[in-house]
SEDOVO-838558 format. One line per field, with one value per residue (C-alpha): residue number from 1; residue in three letters; x negated, y, z negated. Coordinates in steps of 0.001 Angstrom, whole numbers, padded with zeros to 6 digits, always signed. Layout:
resi: [NUM,...];
resn: [ALA,...];
c1: [X,...];
c2: [Y,...];
c3: [Z,...];
//
This chain:
resi: [1,2,3,4,5,6,7,8,9,10,11,12,13,14,15,16,17,18,19,20,21,22,23,24,25,26,27,28,29,30,31,32,33,34,35,36,37,38,39,40,41,42,43,44,45,46,47,48,49,50,51,52,53,54,55,56,57,58,59,60,61,62,63,64,65,66,67,68,69,70,71,72,73,74,75,76,77,78,79,80,81,82,83,84,85,86,87,88,89,90,91,92,93,94,95,96,97,98,99,100,101,102,103,104,105,106,107,108,109,110,111,112,113,114,115,116,117,118,119,120,121,122,123,124,125,126,127,128,129,130,131,132,133,134,135,136,137,138,139,140,141,142,143,144,145,146,147,148,149,150,151,152,153,154,155,156,157,158,159,160,161,162,163,164,165,166,167,168,169,170,171,172,173,174,175,176,177,178,179,180,181,182,183,184,185,186,187,188,189,190,191,192,193,194,195,196,197,198,199,200,201,202,203,204,205,206,207,208,209,210,211,212,213,214,215,216,217,218,219,220,221,222,223,224,225,226,227,228,229,230,231,232,233,234,235,236,237,238,239,240,241,242,243,244,245,246,247,248,249,250,251,252,253,254,255,256,257,258,259,260,261,262,263,264,265,266,267,268,269,270,271,272,273,274,275,276,277,278,279,280,281,282,283,284,285,286,287,288,289,290,291,292,293,294,295,296,297,298,299,300,301,302,303,304,305,306,307,308,309,310,311,312,313,314,315,316,317,318,319,320,321,322,323,324,325,326,327,328,329,330,331,332,333,334,335,336,337,338,339,340,341,342,343,344,345,346,347,348,349,350,351,352,353,354,355,356,357,358,359,360,361,362,363,364,365,366,367,368,369,370,371,372,373,374,375,376,377,378,379,380,381,382,383,384,385,386,387,388,389,390,391,392,393,394,395,396,397,398,399,400,401,402,403,404,405,406,407,408,409,410,411,412,413,414,415,416,417,418,419,420,421,422,423,424,425,426,427,428,429,430,431,432,433,434,435,436,437,438,439,440,441,442,443,444,445,446,447,448,449,450,451,452,453,454,455,456,457,458,459,460,461,462,463,464,465,466,467,468,469,470,471,472,473,474,475,476,477,478,479,480,481,482,483,484,485,486,487,488,489,490,491,492,493,494,495,496,497,498,499,500,501,502,503,504,505,506,507,508,509,510,511,512,513,514,515,516,517,518,519,520,521,522,523,524,525,526,527,528,529,530,531,532,533,534,535,536,537,538,539,540,541,542,543,544,545,546,547,548,549,550,551,552,553,554,555,556,557,558,559,560,561,562,563,564,565,566,567,568,569,570,571,572,573,574,575,576,577,578,579,580,581,582,583,584,585,586,587,588,589,590,591,592,593,594,595,596,597,598,599,600,601,602,603,604,605,606,607,608,609,610,611,612,613,614,615];
resn: [MET,GLN,ALA,ARG,LEU,GLY,TRP,LEU,THR,ASN,ALA,TYR,GLU,SER,ARG,ALA,ILE,PHE,LEU,ARG,MET,ASN,ASP,LYS,SER,THR,PRO,ASP,HIS,ARG,LEU,THR,LEU,PRO,GLU,VAL,LEU,ASP,TRP,MET,VAL,ALA,ASP,GLY,LEU,VAL,GLU,ASN,ALA,VAL,ALA,ASP,SER,LEU,LYS,ALA,GLU,ARG,ARG,LEU,HIS,GLY,GLY,LYS,ILE,HIS,PRO,LEU,VAL,VAL,ILE,ALA,ASP,GLN,LYS,TRP,ARG,SER,PRO,LYS,PRO,PRO,GLN,ARG,MET,LEU,ASN,LEU,GLU,GLY,LEU,THR,GLU,TRP,LEU,ALA,ALA,ARG,LEU,GLY,MET,ASP,TYR,GLN,TYR,ILE,ASP,PRO,LEU,ARG,ILE,ASP,PHE,THR,GLY,VAL,ALA,GLU,VAL,MET,SER,SER,ALA,TYR,ALA,ALA,ARG,PHE,SER,ILE,LEU,PRO,VAL,ALA,VAL,ASN,THR,ARG,GLU,VAL,VAL,ILE,ALA,THR,ALA,GLU,PRO,PHE,VAL,ARG,GLU,TRP,GLU,ASN,GLU,LEU,LYS,PRO,ILE,LEU,ARG,LYS,GLU,ILE,ARG,ARG,VAL,MET,ALA,ASN,PRO,VAL,ASP,ILE,ALA,ARG,TYR,LEU,VAL,GLU,PHE,PHE,ASN,LEU,ALA,LYS,SER,VAL,LYS,LYS,ALA,ALA,GLN,ASN,GLY,GLU,ASN,ALA,SER,GLY,LEU,SER,SER,PHE,GLU,GLN,LEU,VAL,GLU,LEU,GLY,LYS,GLY,GLY,ASN,LYS,GLN,PHE,ASP,ALA,ASN,ASP,GLN,HIS,ILE,VAL,HIS,ILE,VAL,ASP,TRP,LEU,TRP,GLN,TYR,ALA,PHE,ASP,GLN,ARG,ALA,SER,ASP,ILE,HIS,VAL,GLU,PRO,ARG,ARG,ASP,ILE,GLY,ILE,VAL,ARG,PHE,ARG,ILE,ASP,GLY,VAL,LEU,HIS,GLN,VAL,TYR,GLN,ILE,PRO,MET,SER,VAL,MET,THR,ALA,MET,THR,SER,ARG,ILE,LYS,LEU,LEU,GLY,ARG,MET,ASP,VAL,ILE,GLU,LYS,ARG,ARG,PRO,GLN,ASP,GLY,ARG,ILE,LYS,THR,ARG,THR,PRO,ALA,GLY,GLN,GLU,VAL,GLU,LEU,ARG,LEU,ALA,THR,LEU,PRO,THR,ALA,PHE,GLY,GLU,LYS,LEU,VAL,MET,ARG,ILE,PHE,ASP,PRO,GLU,VAL,LEU,GLN,ARG,ASP,LEU,ARG,SER,LEU,GLY,PHE,SER,GLU,ASP,ASP,GLN,SER,ARG,TRP,HIS,GLN,MET,THR,SER,ALA,PRO,ASN,GLY,ILE,VAL,LEU,VAL,THR,GLY,PRO,THR,GLY,SER,GLY,LYS,THR,SER,THR,LEU,TYR,THR,THR,LEU,LYS,VAL,LEU,ALA,THR,PRO,GLU,VAL,ASN,VAL,CYS,THR,ILE,GLU,ASP,PRO,ILE,GLU,MET,VAL,GLU,SER,ALA,PHE,ASN,GLN,MET,GLN,VAL,GLN,HIS,ASN,ILE,ASP,ILE,GLY,PHE,ALA,ASP,GLY,VAL,ARG,ALA,LEU,MET,ARG,GLN,ASP,PRO,ASP,ILE,ILE,MET,ILE,GLY,GLU,ILE,ARG,ASP,LEU,GLU,THR,ALA,GLU,MET,ALA,ILE,GLN,ALA,ALA,LEU,THR,GLY,HIS,LEU,VAL,LEU,SER,THR,LEU,HIS,THR,ASN,ASP,ALA,PRO,SER,ALA,ILE,THR,ARG,MET,LEU,ASP,LEU,GLY,VAL,PRO,ALA,TYR,LEU,ILE,ASN,SER,THR,VAL,LEU,GLY,VAL,MET,ALA,GLN,ARG,LEU,VAL,ARG,THR,LEU,CYS,PRO,HIS,CYS,LYS,LYS,PRO,ALA,PRO,ILE,THR,GLU,GLU,GLN,ARG,GLN,SER,TRP,ARG,ALA,LEU,VAL,ALA,PRO,TRP,LYS,SER,ASN,GLU,PRO,ALA,GLN,ILE,TYR,GLN,PRO,VAL,GLY,CYS,LEU,GLU,CYS,ARG,MET,THR,GLY,TYR,SER,GLY,ARG,VAL,GLY,ILE,TYR,GLU,ILE,LEU,MET,ASN,SER,ALA,GLU,VAL,ARG,LYS,MET,ILE,LYS,PRO,GLN,MET,GLU,MET,SER,ARG,LEU,ARG,GLU,GLN,ALA,ILE,ARG,GLU,GLY,MET,ARG,PRO,LEU,ARG,ILE,SER,GLY,ALA,LEU,LYS,VAL,ALA,GLN,GLY,LEU,THR,SER,LEU,GLU,GLU,ILE,ILE,LYS,VAL,ALA,PRO,PRO,SER,ASP,GLU,ALA];
c1: [+000000,-002851,-004501,-001189,-000753,-004352,-003704,-000552,-002376,-005098,-002499,-000618,-003882,-004962,-001564,-001947,-005403,-004065,-001247,-003702,-006006,-003209,-001758,-002544,-002489,-005353,-008514,-011283,-014219,-017088,-017114,-018747,-020643,-018380,-015146,-016580,-017934,-014536,-012883,-015468,-014830,-011078,-011578,-013884,-016951,-019119,-019067,-018020,-021262,-023378,-021329,-021633,-025398,-025642,-023325,-025667,-028528,-027869,-030514,-028146,-025354,-024812,-027554,-027330,-027462,-024118,-022712,-022486,-026197,-027034,-024961,-026371,-029914,-029111,-028898,-026040,-024303,-020532,-019227,-016611,-017461,-019565,-021372,-022809,-025162,-023306,-025039,-024184,-022117,-020074,-019456,-018309,-015866,-014527,-014041,-012246,-009818,-009228,-008456,-006240,-008600,-009850,-013433,-015779,-019263,-021077,-022400,-024488,-024026,-020316,-020431,-020418,-023046,-022245,-018510,-018743,-021340,-018841,-016332,-018287,-021716,-024426,-024588,-020863,-021104,-024110,-022313,-019510,-021477,-019019,-019652,-017339,-017440,-014733,-012851,-009901,-007080,-004894,-007143,-010597,-011978,-014271,-016327,-016825,-018148,-016283,-012586,-011506,-013118,-010449,-011327,-012880,-009792,-007568,-010113,-010673,-007085,-005978,-009288,-009329,-005536,-005712,-004847,-007679,-008100,-010483,-012442,-014798,-018414,-021749,-023173,-026744,-025638,-023693,-026782,-029033,-026836,-025787,-029367,-029901,-026615,-026703,-030423,-030082,-026995,-028835,-031862,-029695,-027758,-030908,-032567,-029500,-029469,-033068,-032577,-030294,-027114,-027816,-029724,-032482,-033762,-033843,-030072,-028584,-025536,-027318,-024742,-025586,-023503,-023673,-024132,-025917,-029640,-030325,-033602,-035320,-036828,-037745,-040969,-041192,-043230,-040425,-040040,-036390,-037224,-040034,-037608,-034976,-037500,-038942,-035431,-034586,-037546,-037073,-033381,-034122,-036596,-034062,-031352,-033617,-033213,-035220,-034635,-033753,-031890,-031820,-029404,-028372,-024760,-023031,-022456,-023973,-026879,-026243,-028508,-027930,-029657,-029876,-029466,-029553,-029077,-025973,-025975,-024473,-023879,-025545,-025293,-024286,-026571,-026588,-028405,-030943,-031892,-032109,-034402,-036704,-036636,-037652,-040488,-041667,-041747,-043453,-046075,-046793,-046892,-049536,-047213,-046910,-044396,-043930,-043248,-039554,-039033,-040591,-040479,-043288,-044569,-046277,-046814,-046868,-048233,-046578,-046375,-043310,-042989,-043743,-047154,-046425,-047725,-045147,-045713,-043297,-043283,-041817,-040178,-038537,-036124,-034871,-031054,-028381,-028184,-031827,-034445,-033350,-035798,-035947,-038210,-038812,-039862,-042350,-042509,-046145,-044914,-044279,-047996,-047826,-044823,-045126,-043207,-040785,-039688,-039095,-036555,-038635,-037441,-039946,-039488,-039866,-043076,-044509,-043777,-044980,-048203,-048826,-048686,-050652,-053424,-054393,-057828,-056504,-053273,-050335,-047658,-044637,-042105,-038844,-035858,-034238,-035567,-035343,-035214,-038314,-040852,-043525,-043061,-043454,-046600,-048213,-047463,-048968,-052058,-052606,-052897,-055095,-057412,-060067,-063676,-064713,-062575,-062276,-058644,-057949,-054627,-053414,-050129,-047818,-047965,-049796,-046899,-048708,-052370,-054110,-057816,-058071,-057436,-059149,-056208,-056154,-053355,-052054,-052631,-050910,-052130,-055681,-054630,-055085,-052181,-051762,-053689,-056569,-056566,-056785,-059581,-061487,-060789,-062187,-065589,-065322,-065865,-062360,-061011,-057366,-055665,-052256,-050587,-047707,-045516,-045870,-044010,-045493,-047420,-050784,-050469,-049223,-052207,-054665,-053017,-053341,-056999,-057690,-055987,-057874,-061201,-060693,-058683,-055468,-053026,-049892,-047401,-043733,-041117,-037604,-035344,-032204,-033541,-036686,-036118,-035376,-038961,-040204,-037806,-038938,-042588,-041660,-039692,-042753,-044610,-046693,-047224,-045603,-048895,-050470,-047521,-047894,-051594,-051518,-048170,-048138,-044588,-041937,-040063,-036840,-035576,-032823,-032191,-028978,-027761,-027991,-025200,-025699,-026829,-025043,-021526,-021238,-018665,-017987,-014655,-013153,-013507,-010299,-008893,-009920,-013458,-013493,-012724,-015416,-017927,-017184,-017559,-020838,-022494,-021028,-021893,-023347,-021065,-021794,-019769,-018644,-019671,-017072,-017429,-019051,-019967,-018077,-019190,-017459,-019151,-020670,-022736,-025991,-025128,-023230,-019944,-020965,-021364,-024783,-028281,-031417,-031958,-033474,-034565,-033044,-035375,-035456,-038828,-039561,-042749,-044300,-044632,-045607,-041950,-041107,-044066,-042735,-039576,-041344,-041283,-040140,-036607,-036207,-032856,-032510,-029872,-032084,-035047,-032925,-031561,-035057,-036310,-033384,-034129,-037682,-036547,-035730,-033012,-030899,-030412,-026809,-027785,-030505,-027848,-025388,-028004,-028320,-024526,-024584,-027349,-025193,-027617,-025255,-021662,-020188,-018949,-022448,-023942,-021159,-021768,-025533,-025662,-022221,-021167,-022413,-020057,-021785,-020728];
c2: [+000000,+002314,+001734,+002330,+005677,+006626,+005849,+007935,+010840,+010729,+010503,+013543,+015445,+014635,+015794,+019051,+019609,+018894,+021419,+023986,+023401,+024117,+027007,+030207,+032160,+030103,+032167,+030786,+029437,+027033,+023776,+024015,+021342,+021353,+020852,+017960,+016331,+016716,+014896,+012126,+011704,+011583,+008883,+006837,+007256,+008694,+008837,+012101,+012415,+011963,+014567,+017039,+016532,+017486,+020474,+021759,+022134,+025736,+025751,+023650,+026213,+028981,+027833,+026996,+023250,+021539,+019845,+016470,+016657,+017441,+014479,+012101,+013019,+011631,+008117,+007128,+003809,+003551,+001852,+000160,-003219,-003877,-000898,+000519,+003462,+006762,+007966,+011118,+009420,+007460,+010580,+012511,+009755,+009666,+013449,+013454,+010785,+012664,+015923,+014299,+015087,+012865,+011691,+011556,+010188,+012317,+009933,+011961,+009296,+010069,+013842,+016016,+018576,+021032,+020966,+021536,+024286,+026292,+026448,+028973,+030532,+028863,+031914,+031671,+027927,+028434,+031213,+028889,+025586,+024107,+021972,+021255,+017493,+016985,+019128,+018215,+020044,+019993,+020363,+021073,+018856,+020758,+019139,+020927,+020150,+023085,+022155,+025346,+027723,+028470,+031981,+030695,+028656,+031751,+033607,+030824,+029715,+032779,+032733,+029041,+028778,+025148,+023210,+022985,+019740,+019829,+016765,+016181,+015330,+014912,+018427,+017343,+015975,+019167,+021280,+019008,+018596,+022235,+023075,+020134,+020378,+024121,+024207,+021355,+022853,+026181,+024548,+022711,+025892,+027987,+025305,+024992,+028769,+028639,+025747,+024709,+022766,+020375,+017172,+018038,+016521,+013051,+012775,+010931,+013146,+016455,+019259,+022548,+025428,+028364,+031729,+030331,+030744,+028485,+026988,+027862,+024793,+025219,+024194,+020827,+022587,+025070,+025398,+024348,+021195,+020373,+020761,+018523,+015746,+015911,+015730,+012760,+010713,+011582,+010806,+007416,+006528,+007500,+005345,+002258,+002295,-000193,+001560,+005061,+005336,+008677,+008170,+010605,+010709,+012782,+015899,+015132,+013281,+010651,+009629,+006198,+004296,+000529,-000353,-004020,-005005,-002832,+000415,+003560,+006798,+009630,+012776,+014321,+016960,+019086,+017459,+020267,+019747,+015979,+016403,+018645,+016175,+013347,+015468,+016320,+012665,+011582,+014271,+012993,+009410,+010337,+009456,+011154,+013928,+014754,+011161,+010362,+007891,+004801,+003176,+004062,+002767,+004651,+004730,+007266,+006919,+009207,+009571,+009755,+012401,+009576,+009183,+005888,+005436,+004274,+002998,+004029,+002144,+004168,+002901,+005044,+003934,+006005,+005906,+007533,+010560,+010930,+009272,+006958,+006694,+003954,+004235,+001038,+001651,-000824,-001018,-001467,-003505,-006376,-007144,-007504,-009866,-013619,-016365,-016810,-013170,-013584,-016349,-019544,-022427,-024781,-027312,-024599,-023352,-026856,-027616,-024199,-024485,-027935,-026505,-023299,-024987,-027223,-026476,-026211,-026341,-024078,-022906,-021222,-018874,-018310,-016048,-012996,-009444,-008138,-011555,-011017,-013013,-010324,-010076,-013845,-013940,-010967,-012447,-015768,-014156,-012120,-015407,-017061,-014052,-014955,-013668,-017080,-016903,-014572,-013658,-011953,-010801,-009668,-007741,-005623,-003239,-003522,-003275,-002869,-001999,-004268,-004057,-007797,-008659,-007759,-006403,-005817,-004231,-005260,-002472,-003176,+000066,-001293,-004892,-006296,-008669,-011411,-013961,-011518,-010618,-014243,-014775,-011853,-012996,-016432,-014788,-013202,-016460,-016503,-019094,-018015,-016248,-014600,-013992,-011538,-013487,-016294,-014924,-016762,-019854,-018064,-016992,-020463,-022070,-019752,-020549,-024261,-023877,-022038,-024794,-027535,-025860,-025847,-022689,-022255,-020266,-018567,-017112,-016283,-017349,-016055,-019107,-019800,-022652,-024666,-027630,-025174,-023903,-027235,-026957,-023378,-024471,-027168,-024599,-022342,-025204,-026568,-030349,-032483,-034175,-030783,-029839,-033182,-032665,-028993,-027907,-028525,-027356,-024725,-022517,-020705,-017907,-015355,-012536,-012412,-009620,-010299,-009428,-006337,-007515,-004586,-005297,-008870,-010929,-014667,-015983,-019487,-020958,-020689,-023335,-021286,-020935,-024655,-025431,-022969,-024589,-028068,-026854,-025171,-028206,-030855,-033614,-033765,-034417,-031754,-030817,-027254,-024940,-024317,-020595,-018343,-014705,-012030,-008545,-005736,-002416,+000198,+003354,+001376,-000437,+002481,+000586,-002161,-004942,-005824,-004594,-005902,-008984,-012416,-015079,-018463,-020976,-024121,-025918,-028695,-030713,-032278,-035770,-038958,-039873,-036397,-036469,-039671,-037753,-034779,-035470,-033642,-035047,-034643,-035093,-032133,-033781,-036802,-034573,-032539,-035687,-037088,-033794,-033721,-037304,-036194,-033320,-030415,-028329,-026502,-022743,-023102,-025572,-023195,-020479,-022704,-023136,-019335,-019132,-021766,-019788,-016653,-014707,-014072,-014610,-017428,-014963,-013567,-017031,-017999,-014754,-015328,-019157,-020436,-024081,-026488,-027652,-031022,-031673];
c3: [+000000,-000923,+002497,+004250,+002459,+003357,+007008,+007005,+005362,+008032,+010817,+009481,+009041,+012637,+013881,+011951,+013450,+016945,+016455,+015072,+018083,+020511,+018518,+020412,+017150,+015710,+016039,+018232,+016271,+016679,+014756,+011359,+009517,+006418,+008367,+010408,+007231,+005540,+008452,+008265,+004532,+005165,+007821,+005605,+007822,+005058,+001251,-000383,-002341,+000782,+002643,-000241,-000290,+003405,+002895,+000197,+002695,+003613,+006330,+008462,+008351,+010821,+013192,+016867,+016280,+016847,+013693,+015455,+016308,+012664,+011447,+014077,+012964,+009490,+010997,+008719,+009068,+009004,+005842,+008031,+009647,+011708,+010083,+013287,+013381,+013614,+016772,+018673,+021389,+018843,+016750,+019825,+020751,+017170,+017064,+020414,+019200,+015953,+017732,+020354,+023235,+026027,+025591,+028583,+028921,+031514,+034161,+036648,+039346,+039502,+039613,+042709,+041716,+044483,+043805,+040062,+040470,+042533,+039655,+037590,+037289,+035248,+032945,+032172,+031530,+029250,+027330,+026242,+026402,+028879,+031943,+034907,+035568,+038212,+040734,+042943,+044667,+041566,+038535,+037159,+034402,+032036,+029289,+025996,+022545,+020945,+020875,+019057,+021574,+024201,+025384,+028597,+029472,+029542,+031676,+034216,+034814,+036894,+038810,+039702,+040223,+039127,+036040,+033525,+031628,+028693,+027674,+024776,+025618,+023918,+023159,+024024,+027418,+028138,+027428,+029497,+032562,+032493,+033462,+035831,+037770,+038358,+039196,+041667,+043301,+043537,+045179,+047714,+048520,+048943,+051048,+053267,+053798,+055001,+057390,+060186,+059844,+062689,+062026,+064492,+067695,+066208,+066356,+069328,+069062,+069329,+069206,+070826,+069465,+071842,+070262,+067217,+067332,+064433,+065584,+062338,+060666,+057084,+055410,+053698,+051007,+050283,+046506,+046650,+048616,+046182,+043280,+044924,+045659,+042129,+040690,+042921,+041700,+038050,+038293,+039894,+037127,+034442,+036047,+036383,+040175,+042244,+045598,+046790,+050109,+051947,+054830,+057593,+058742,+061400,+059284,+055896,+054290,+051610,+048735,+047178,+044369,+044067,+040406,+039364,+042987,+043585,+045604,+044012,+045894,+044022,+046081,+049388,+050859,+054020,+056918,+057144,+053502,+053962,+056979,+054951,+052029,+054372,+055791,+052288,+051220,+054470,+053918,+050398,+051701,+054338,+057178,+060558,+059890,+063583,+064702,+064239,+067079,+065515,+062057,+059667,+056338,+053563,+049831,+047026,+043530,+041009,+037263,+035046,+032288,+029845,+031513,+033271,+036810,+039351,+042887,+045639,+048928,+051804,+054978,+057659,+060368,+063326,+063434,+065593,+063290,+062302,+060160,+057378,+054481,+051857,+048837,+046882,+043293,+041845,+038098,+036983,+034015,+036466,+036364,+032575,+032599,+032200,+033966,+031062,+031220,+034979,+034209,+034509,+032344,+030672,+033486,+036162,+034542,+034390,+038057,+039223,+037211,+038684,+042215,+041620,+039639,+042593,+044088,+047646,+049622,+050480,+048033,+049619,+048017,+049904,+049575,+051195,+050915,+047370,+045702,+043578,+045632,+045324,+041550,+041196,+043339,+041585,+038158,+039274,+040815,+037669,+035744,+038386,+038860,+036278,+036541,+037931,+041084,+044065,+044790,+048138,+049561,+052983,+052749,+054906,+053143,+049807,+047392,+044078,+043725,+041235,+040416,+039674,+043366,+046625,+048612,+052365,+054372,+057776,+060326,+063630,+065182,+065206,+065902,+062397,+061769,+059189,+061260,+061859,+058176,+057061,+059585,+058037,+054471,+055236,+055653,+052179,+050254,+048717,+046288,+046425,+049348,+049225,+052601,+052462,+054895,+057444,+060460,+063424,+064465,+064524,+060887,+059891,+061633,+059858,+056494,+057218,+058274,+055027,+053015,+054855,+054112,+050356,+049581,+047640,+049798,+048465,+050913,+051505,+054030,+054678,+054254,+052238,+050102,+049432,+051830,+054677,+054438,+055790,+058743,+059320,+059493,+062024,+064055,+064183,+065847,+062953,+063361,+060677,+059733,+058937,+056721,+054905,+054299,+053215,+051701,+047936,+047380,+047998,+045570,+046493,+044271,+043818,+041383,+039354,+037105,+033382,+030992,+028888,+025422,+023763,+024973,+026301,+024476,+024283,+025469,+025662,+029132,+031157,+033485,+036540,+035194,+034421,+038057,+039207,+036856,+038197,+041785,+040852,+039273,+041657,+042414,+038883,+035961,+033400,+030356,+030708,+027858,+025167,+025762,+028313,+027991,+029871,+031022,+029123,+029828,+027563,+027810,+027710,+030955,+032556,+032081,+034529,+031953,+033391,+032602,+034306,+036484,+036025,+038501,+039300,+040910,+043036,+043193,+045713,+045108,+048206,+046749,+048584,+049168,+050451,+052834,+054424,+055415,+056994,+060713,+063891,+063748,+060001,+058222,+055906,+053681,+052990,+052164,+049743,+048060,+047601,+046135,+043695,+042627,+041856,+039651,+041954,+040394,+043023,+042706,+041569,+038836,+037640,+037605,+035699,+032965,+032743,+032314,+029563,+027803,+027863,+030071,+032973,+034093,+036137,+038760,+039276,+039939,+042353,+044264,+044569,+044819,+045896,+045427,+048067,+050818,+050715,+047133];
//
């Protein structure tokens, strides 16, 4: 009964606050520390004595620091189960609910910077600590951390001629993005004013507008362009992006980030600005800025504000509307990771170590682009590169520079391909050779010659699974007997998104999921787990339910029985069956184990490694 009365008291108090907030006669005022603490005491979030102790610190009153920031700095834990830390985001959400306002987490990926910057000036927004976060034909959504300050609302409504919807947001985020959004929008606007609106001569749909002499190209070193490019990189690092896509369209340029394997649109920019951005990045990557008719590759090494060096691999592609640029971000921490952190099970590690510890032979890694092949090979080479051995690589291009290896880059302009590179490396007394990719018969033959003369060769192929790599080698024209005598084994891999550890929740397996599980593990009979974890979504994972990626693997050992089956007219199904009998775990089975461990979801595995039709 006592608890019931307490709840009713709090409900009536919240209602009174809501009415006072919306009462036009209530004077505008900024939130004070005592009133917020009183509400927290009333809601049972903090003890009265603790609140009184903080109130007594007069230095915290009347300053420019928001009360929620002051309280969050105390690092209090809620007395209510599960006794979570009272962080700033949680406090903001609580206050919004108490005052009857909508709460909004400011996600920069979902905000149109240019649109919101047109609503008001940066000086006006800074004056009231407000931030426009969404604009449409009907309303403007404005984030604030001061619910009792309404002066700006009355001033803006007749100017905007739209409904204004106030939402509560984190005061630190408002202050941060207020600077970032307006500065970026300003840079884009200034850059667009200095350039031309057409996409340039590289567009196949060149539009000539008579009467407009806009032939003025603007400098790639323009301060606004420099600012936009710097912001783009920093933003990508903050969002854990693996790739940055800068894509021209007919009238507008689009910037997209790939985060955990999924593309997210970030920003739309004028074509003239995008062209200048591309030129700026090409200049930094030591690429030919003038040449826009053929694809180019380059690299940039930059440093984050935290002091961490990051490698960027650049690739341009001429399209109908101009040059498309993709920047792949390589995390240097990959070289410090071990096989377990990449997703290898104990059995996978044992089989992989058995292959890579051989004195000579060929080890192949297969999978599509972006499946983590390079990370696996670099991690393996880092282990193998002891002072007693000479490790040499030939890559196209060098993806991560590592001082423990001797790295060489393919240069087609001077006729140095993979085969020529391997030929040159053979004269460098190597022990281990890594070939970026076997693409043709000549490269395959050089790899085989290196293996036959006592070298361990690691390379990649683009096939769907491990047994298909053998077929691919035969298709290239490599004789079966040479494959039998040199190939030690093949590993296929994929990357799957891992569930966010902060918000994933267990749930009993449903009948639909039970059927999906059986289809996934067929023809094996495996007891489905009693529960599987589901994605939920929180601020840590940007409401996706997933954070990070992990590998699933399929390792085929070239045993004596497997070698008997490798012949020109080979039956793939028989080879796969024999490999499974000898311990090869298909990709979907490796994924099923990850589901049972609670690392990922069943839906994610089915998407990446669907059930076999042969089951």
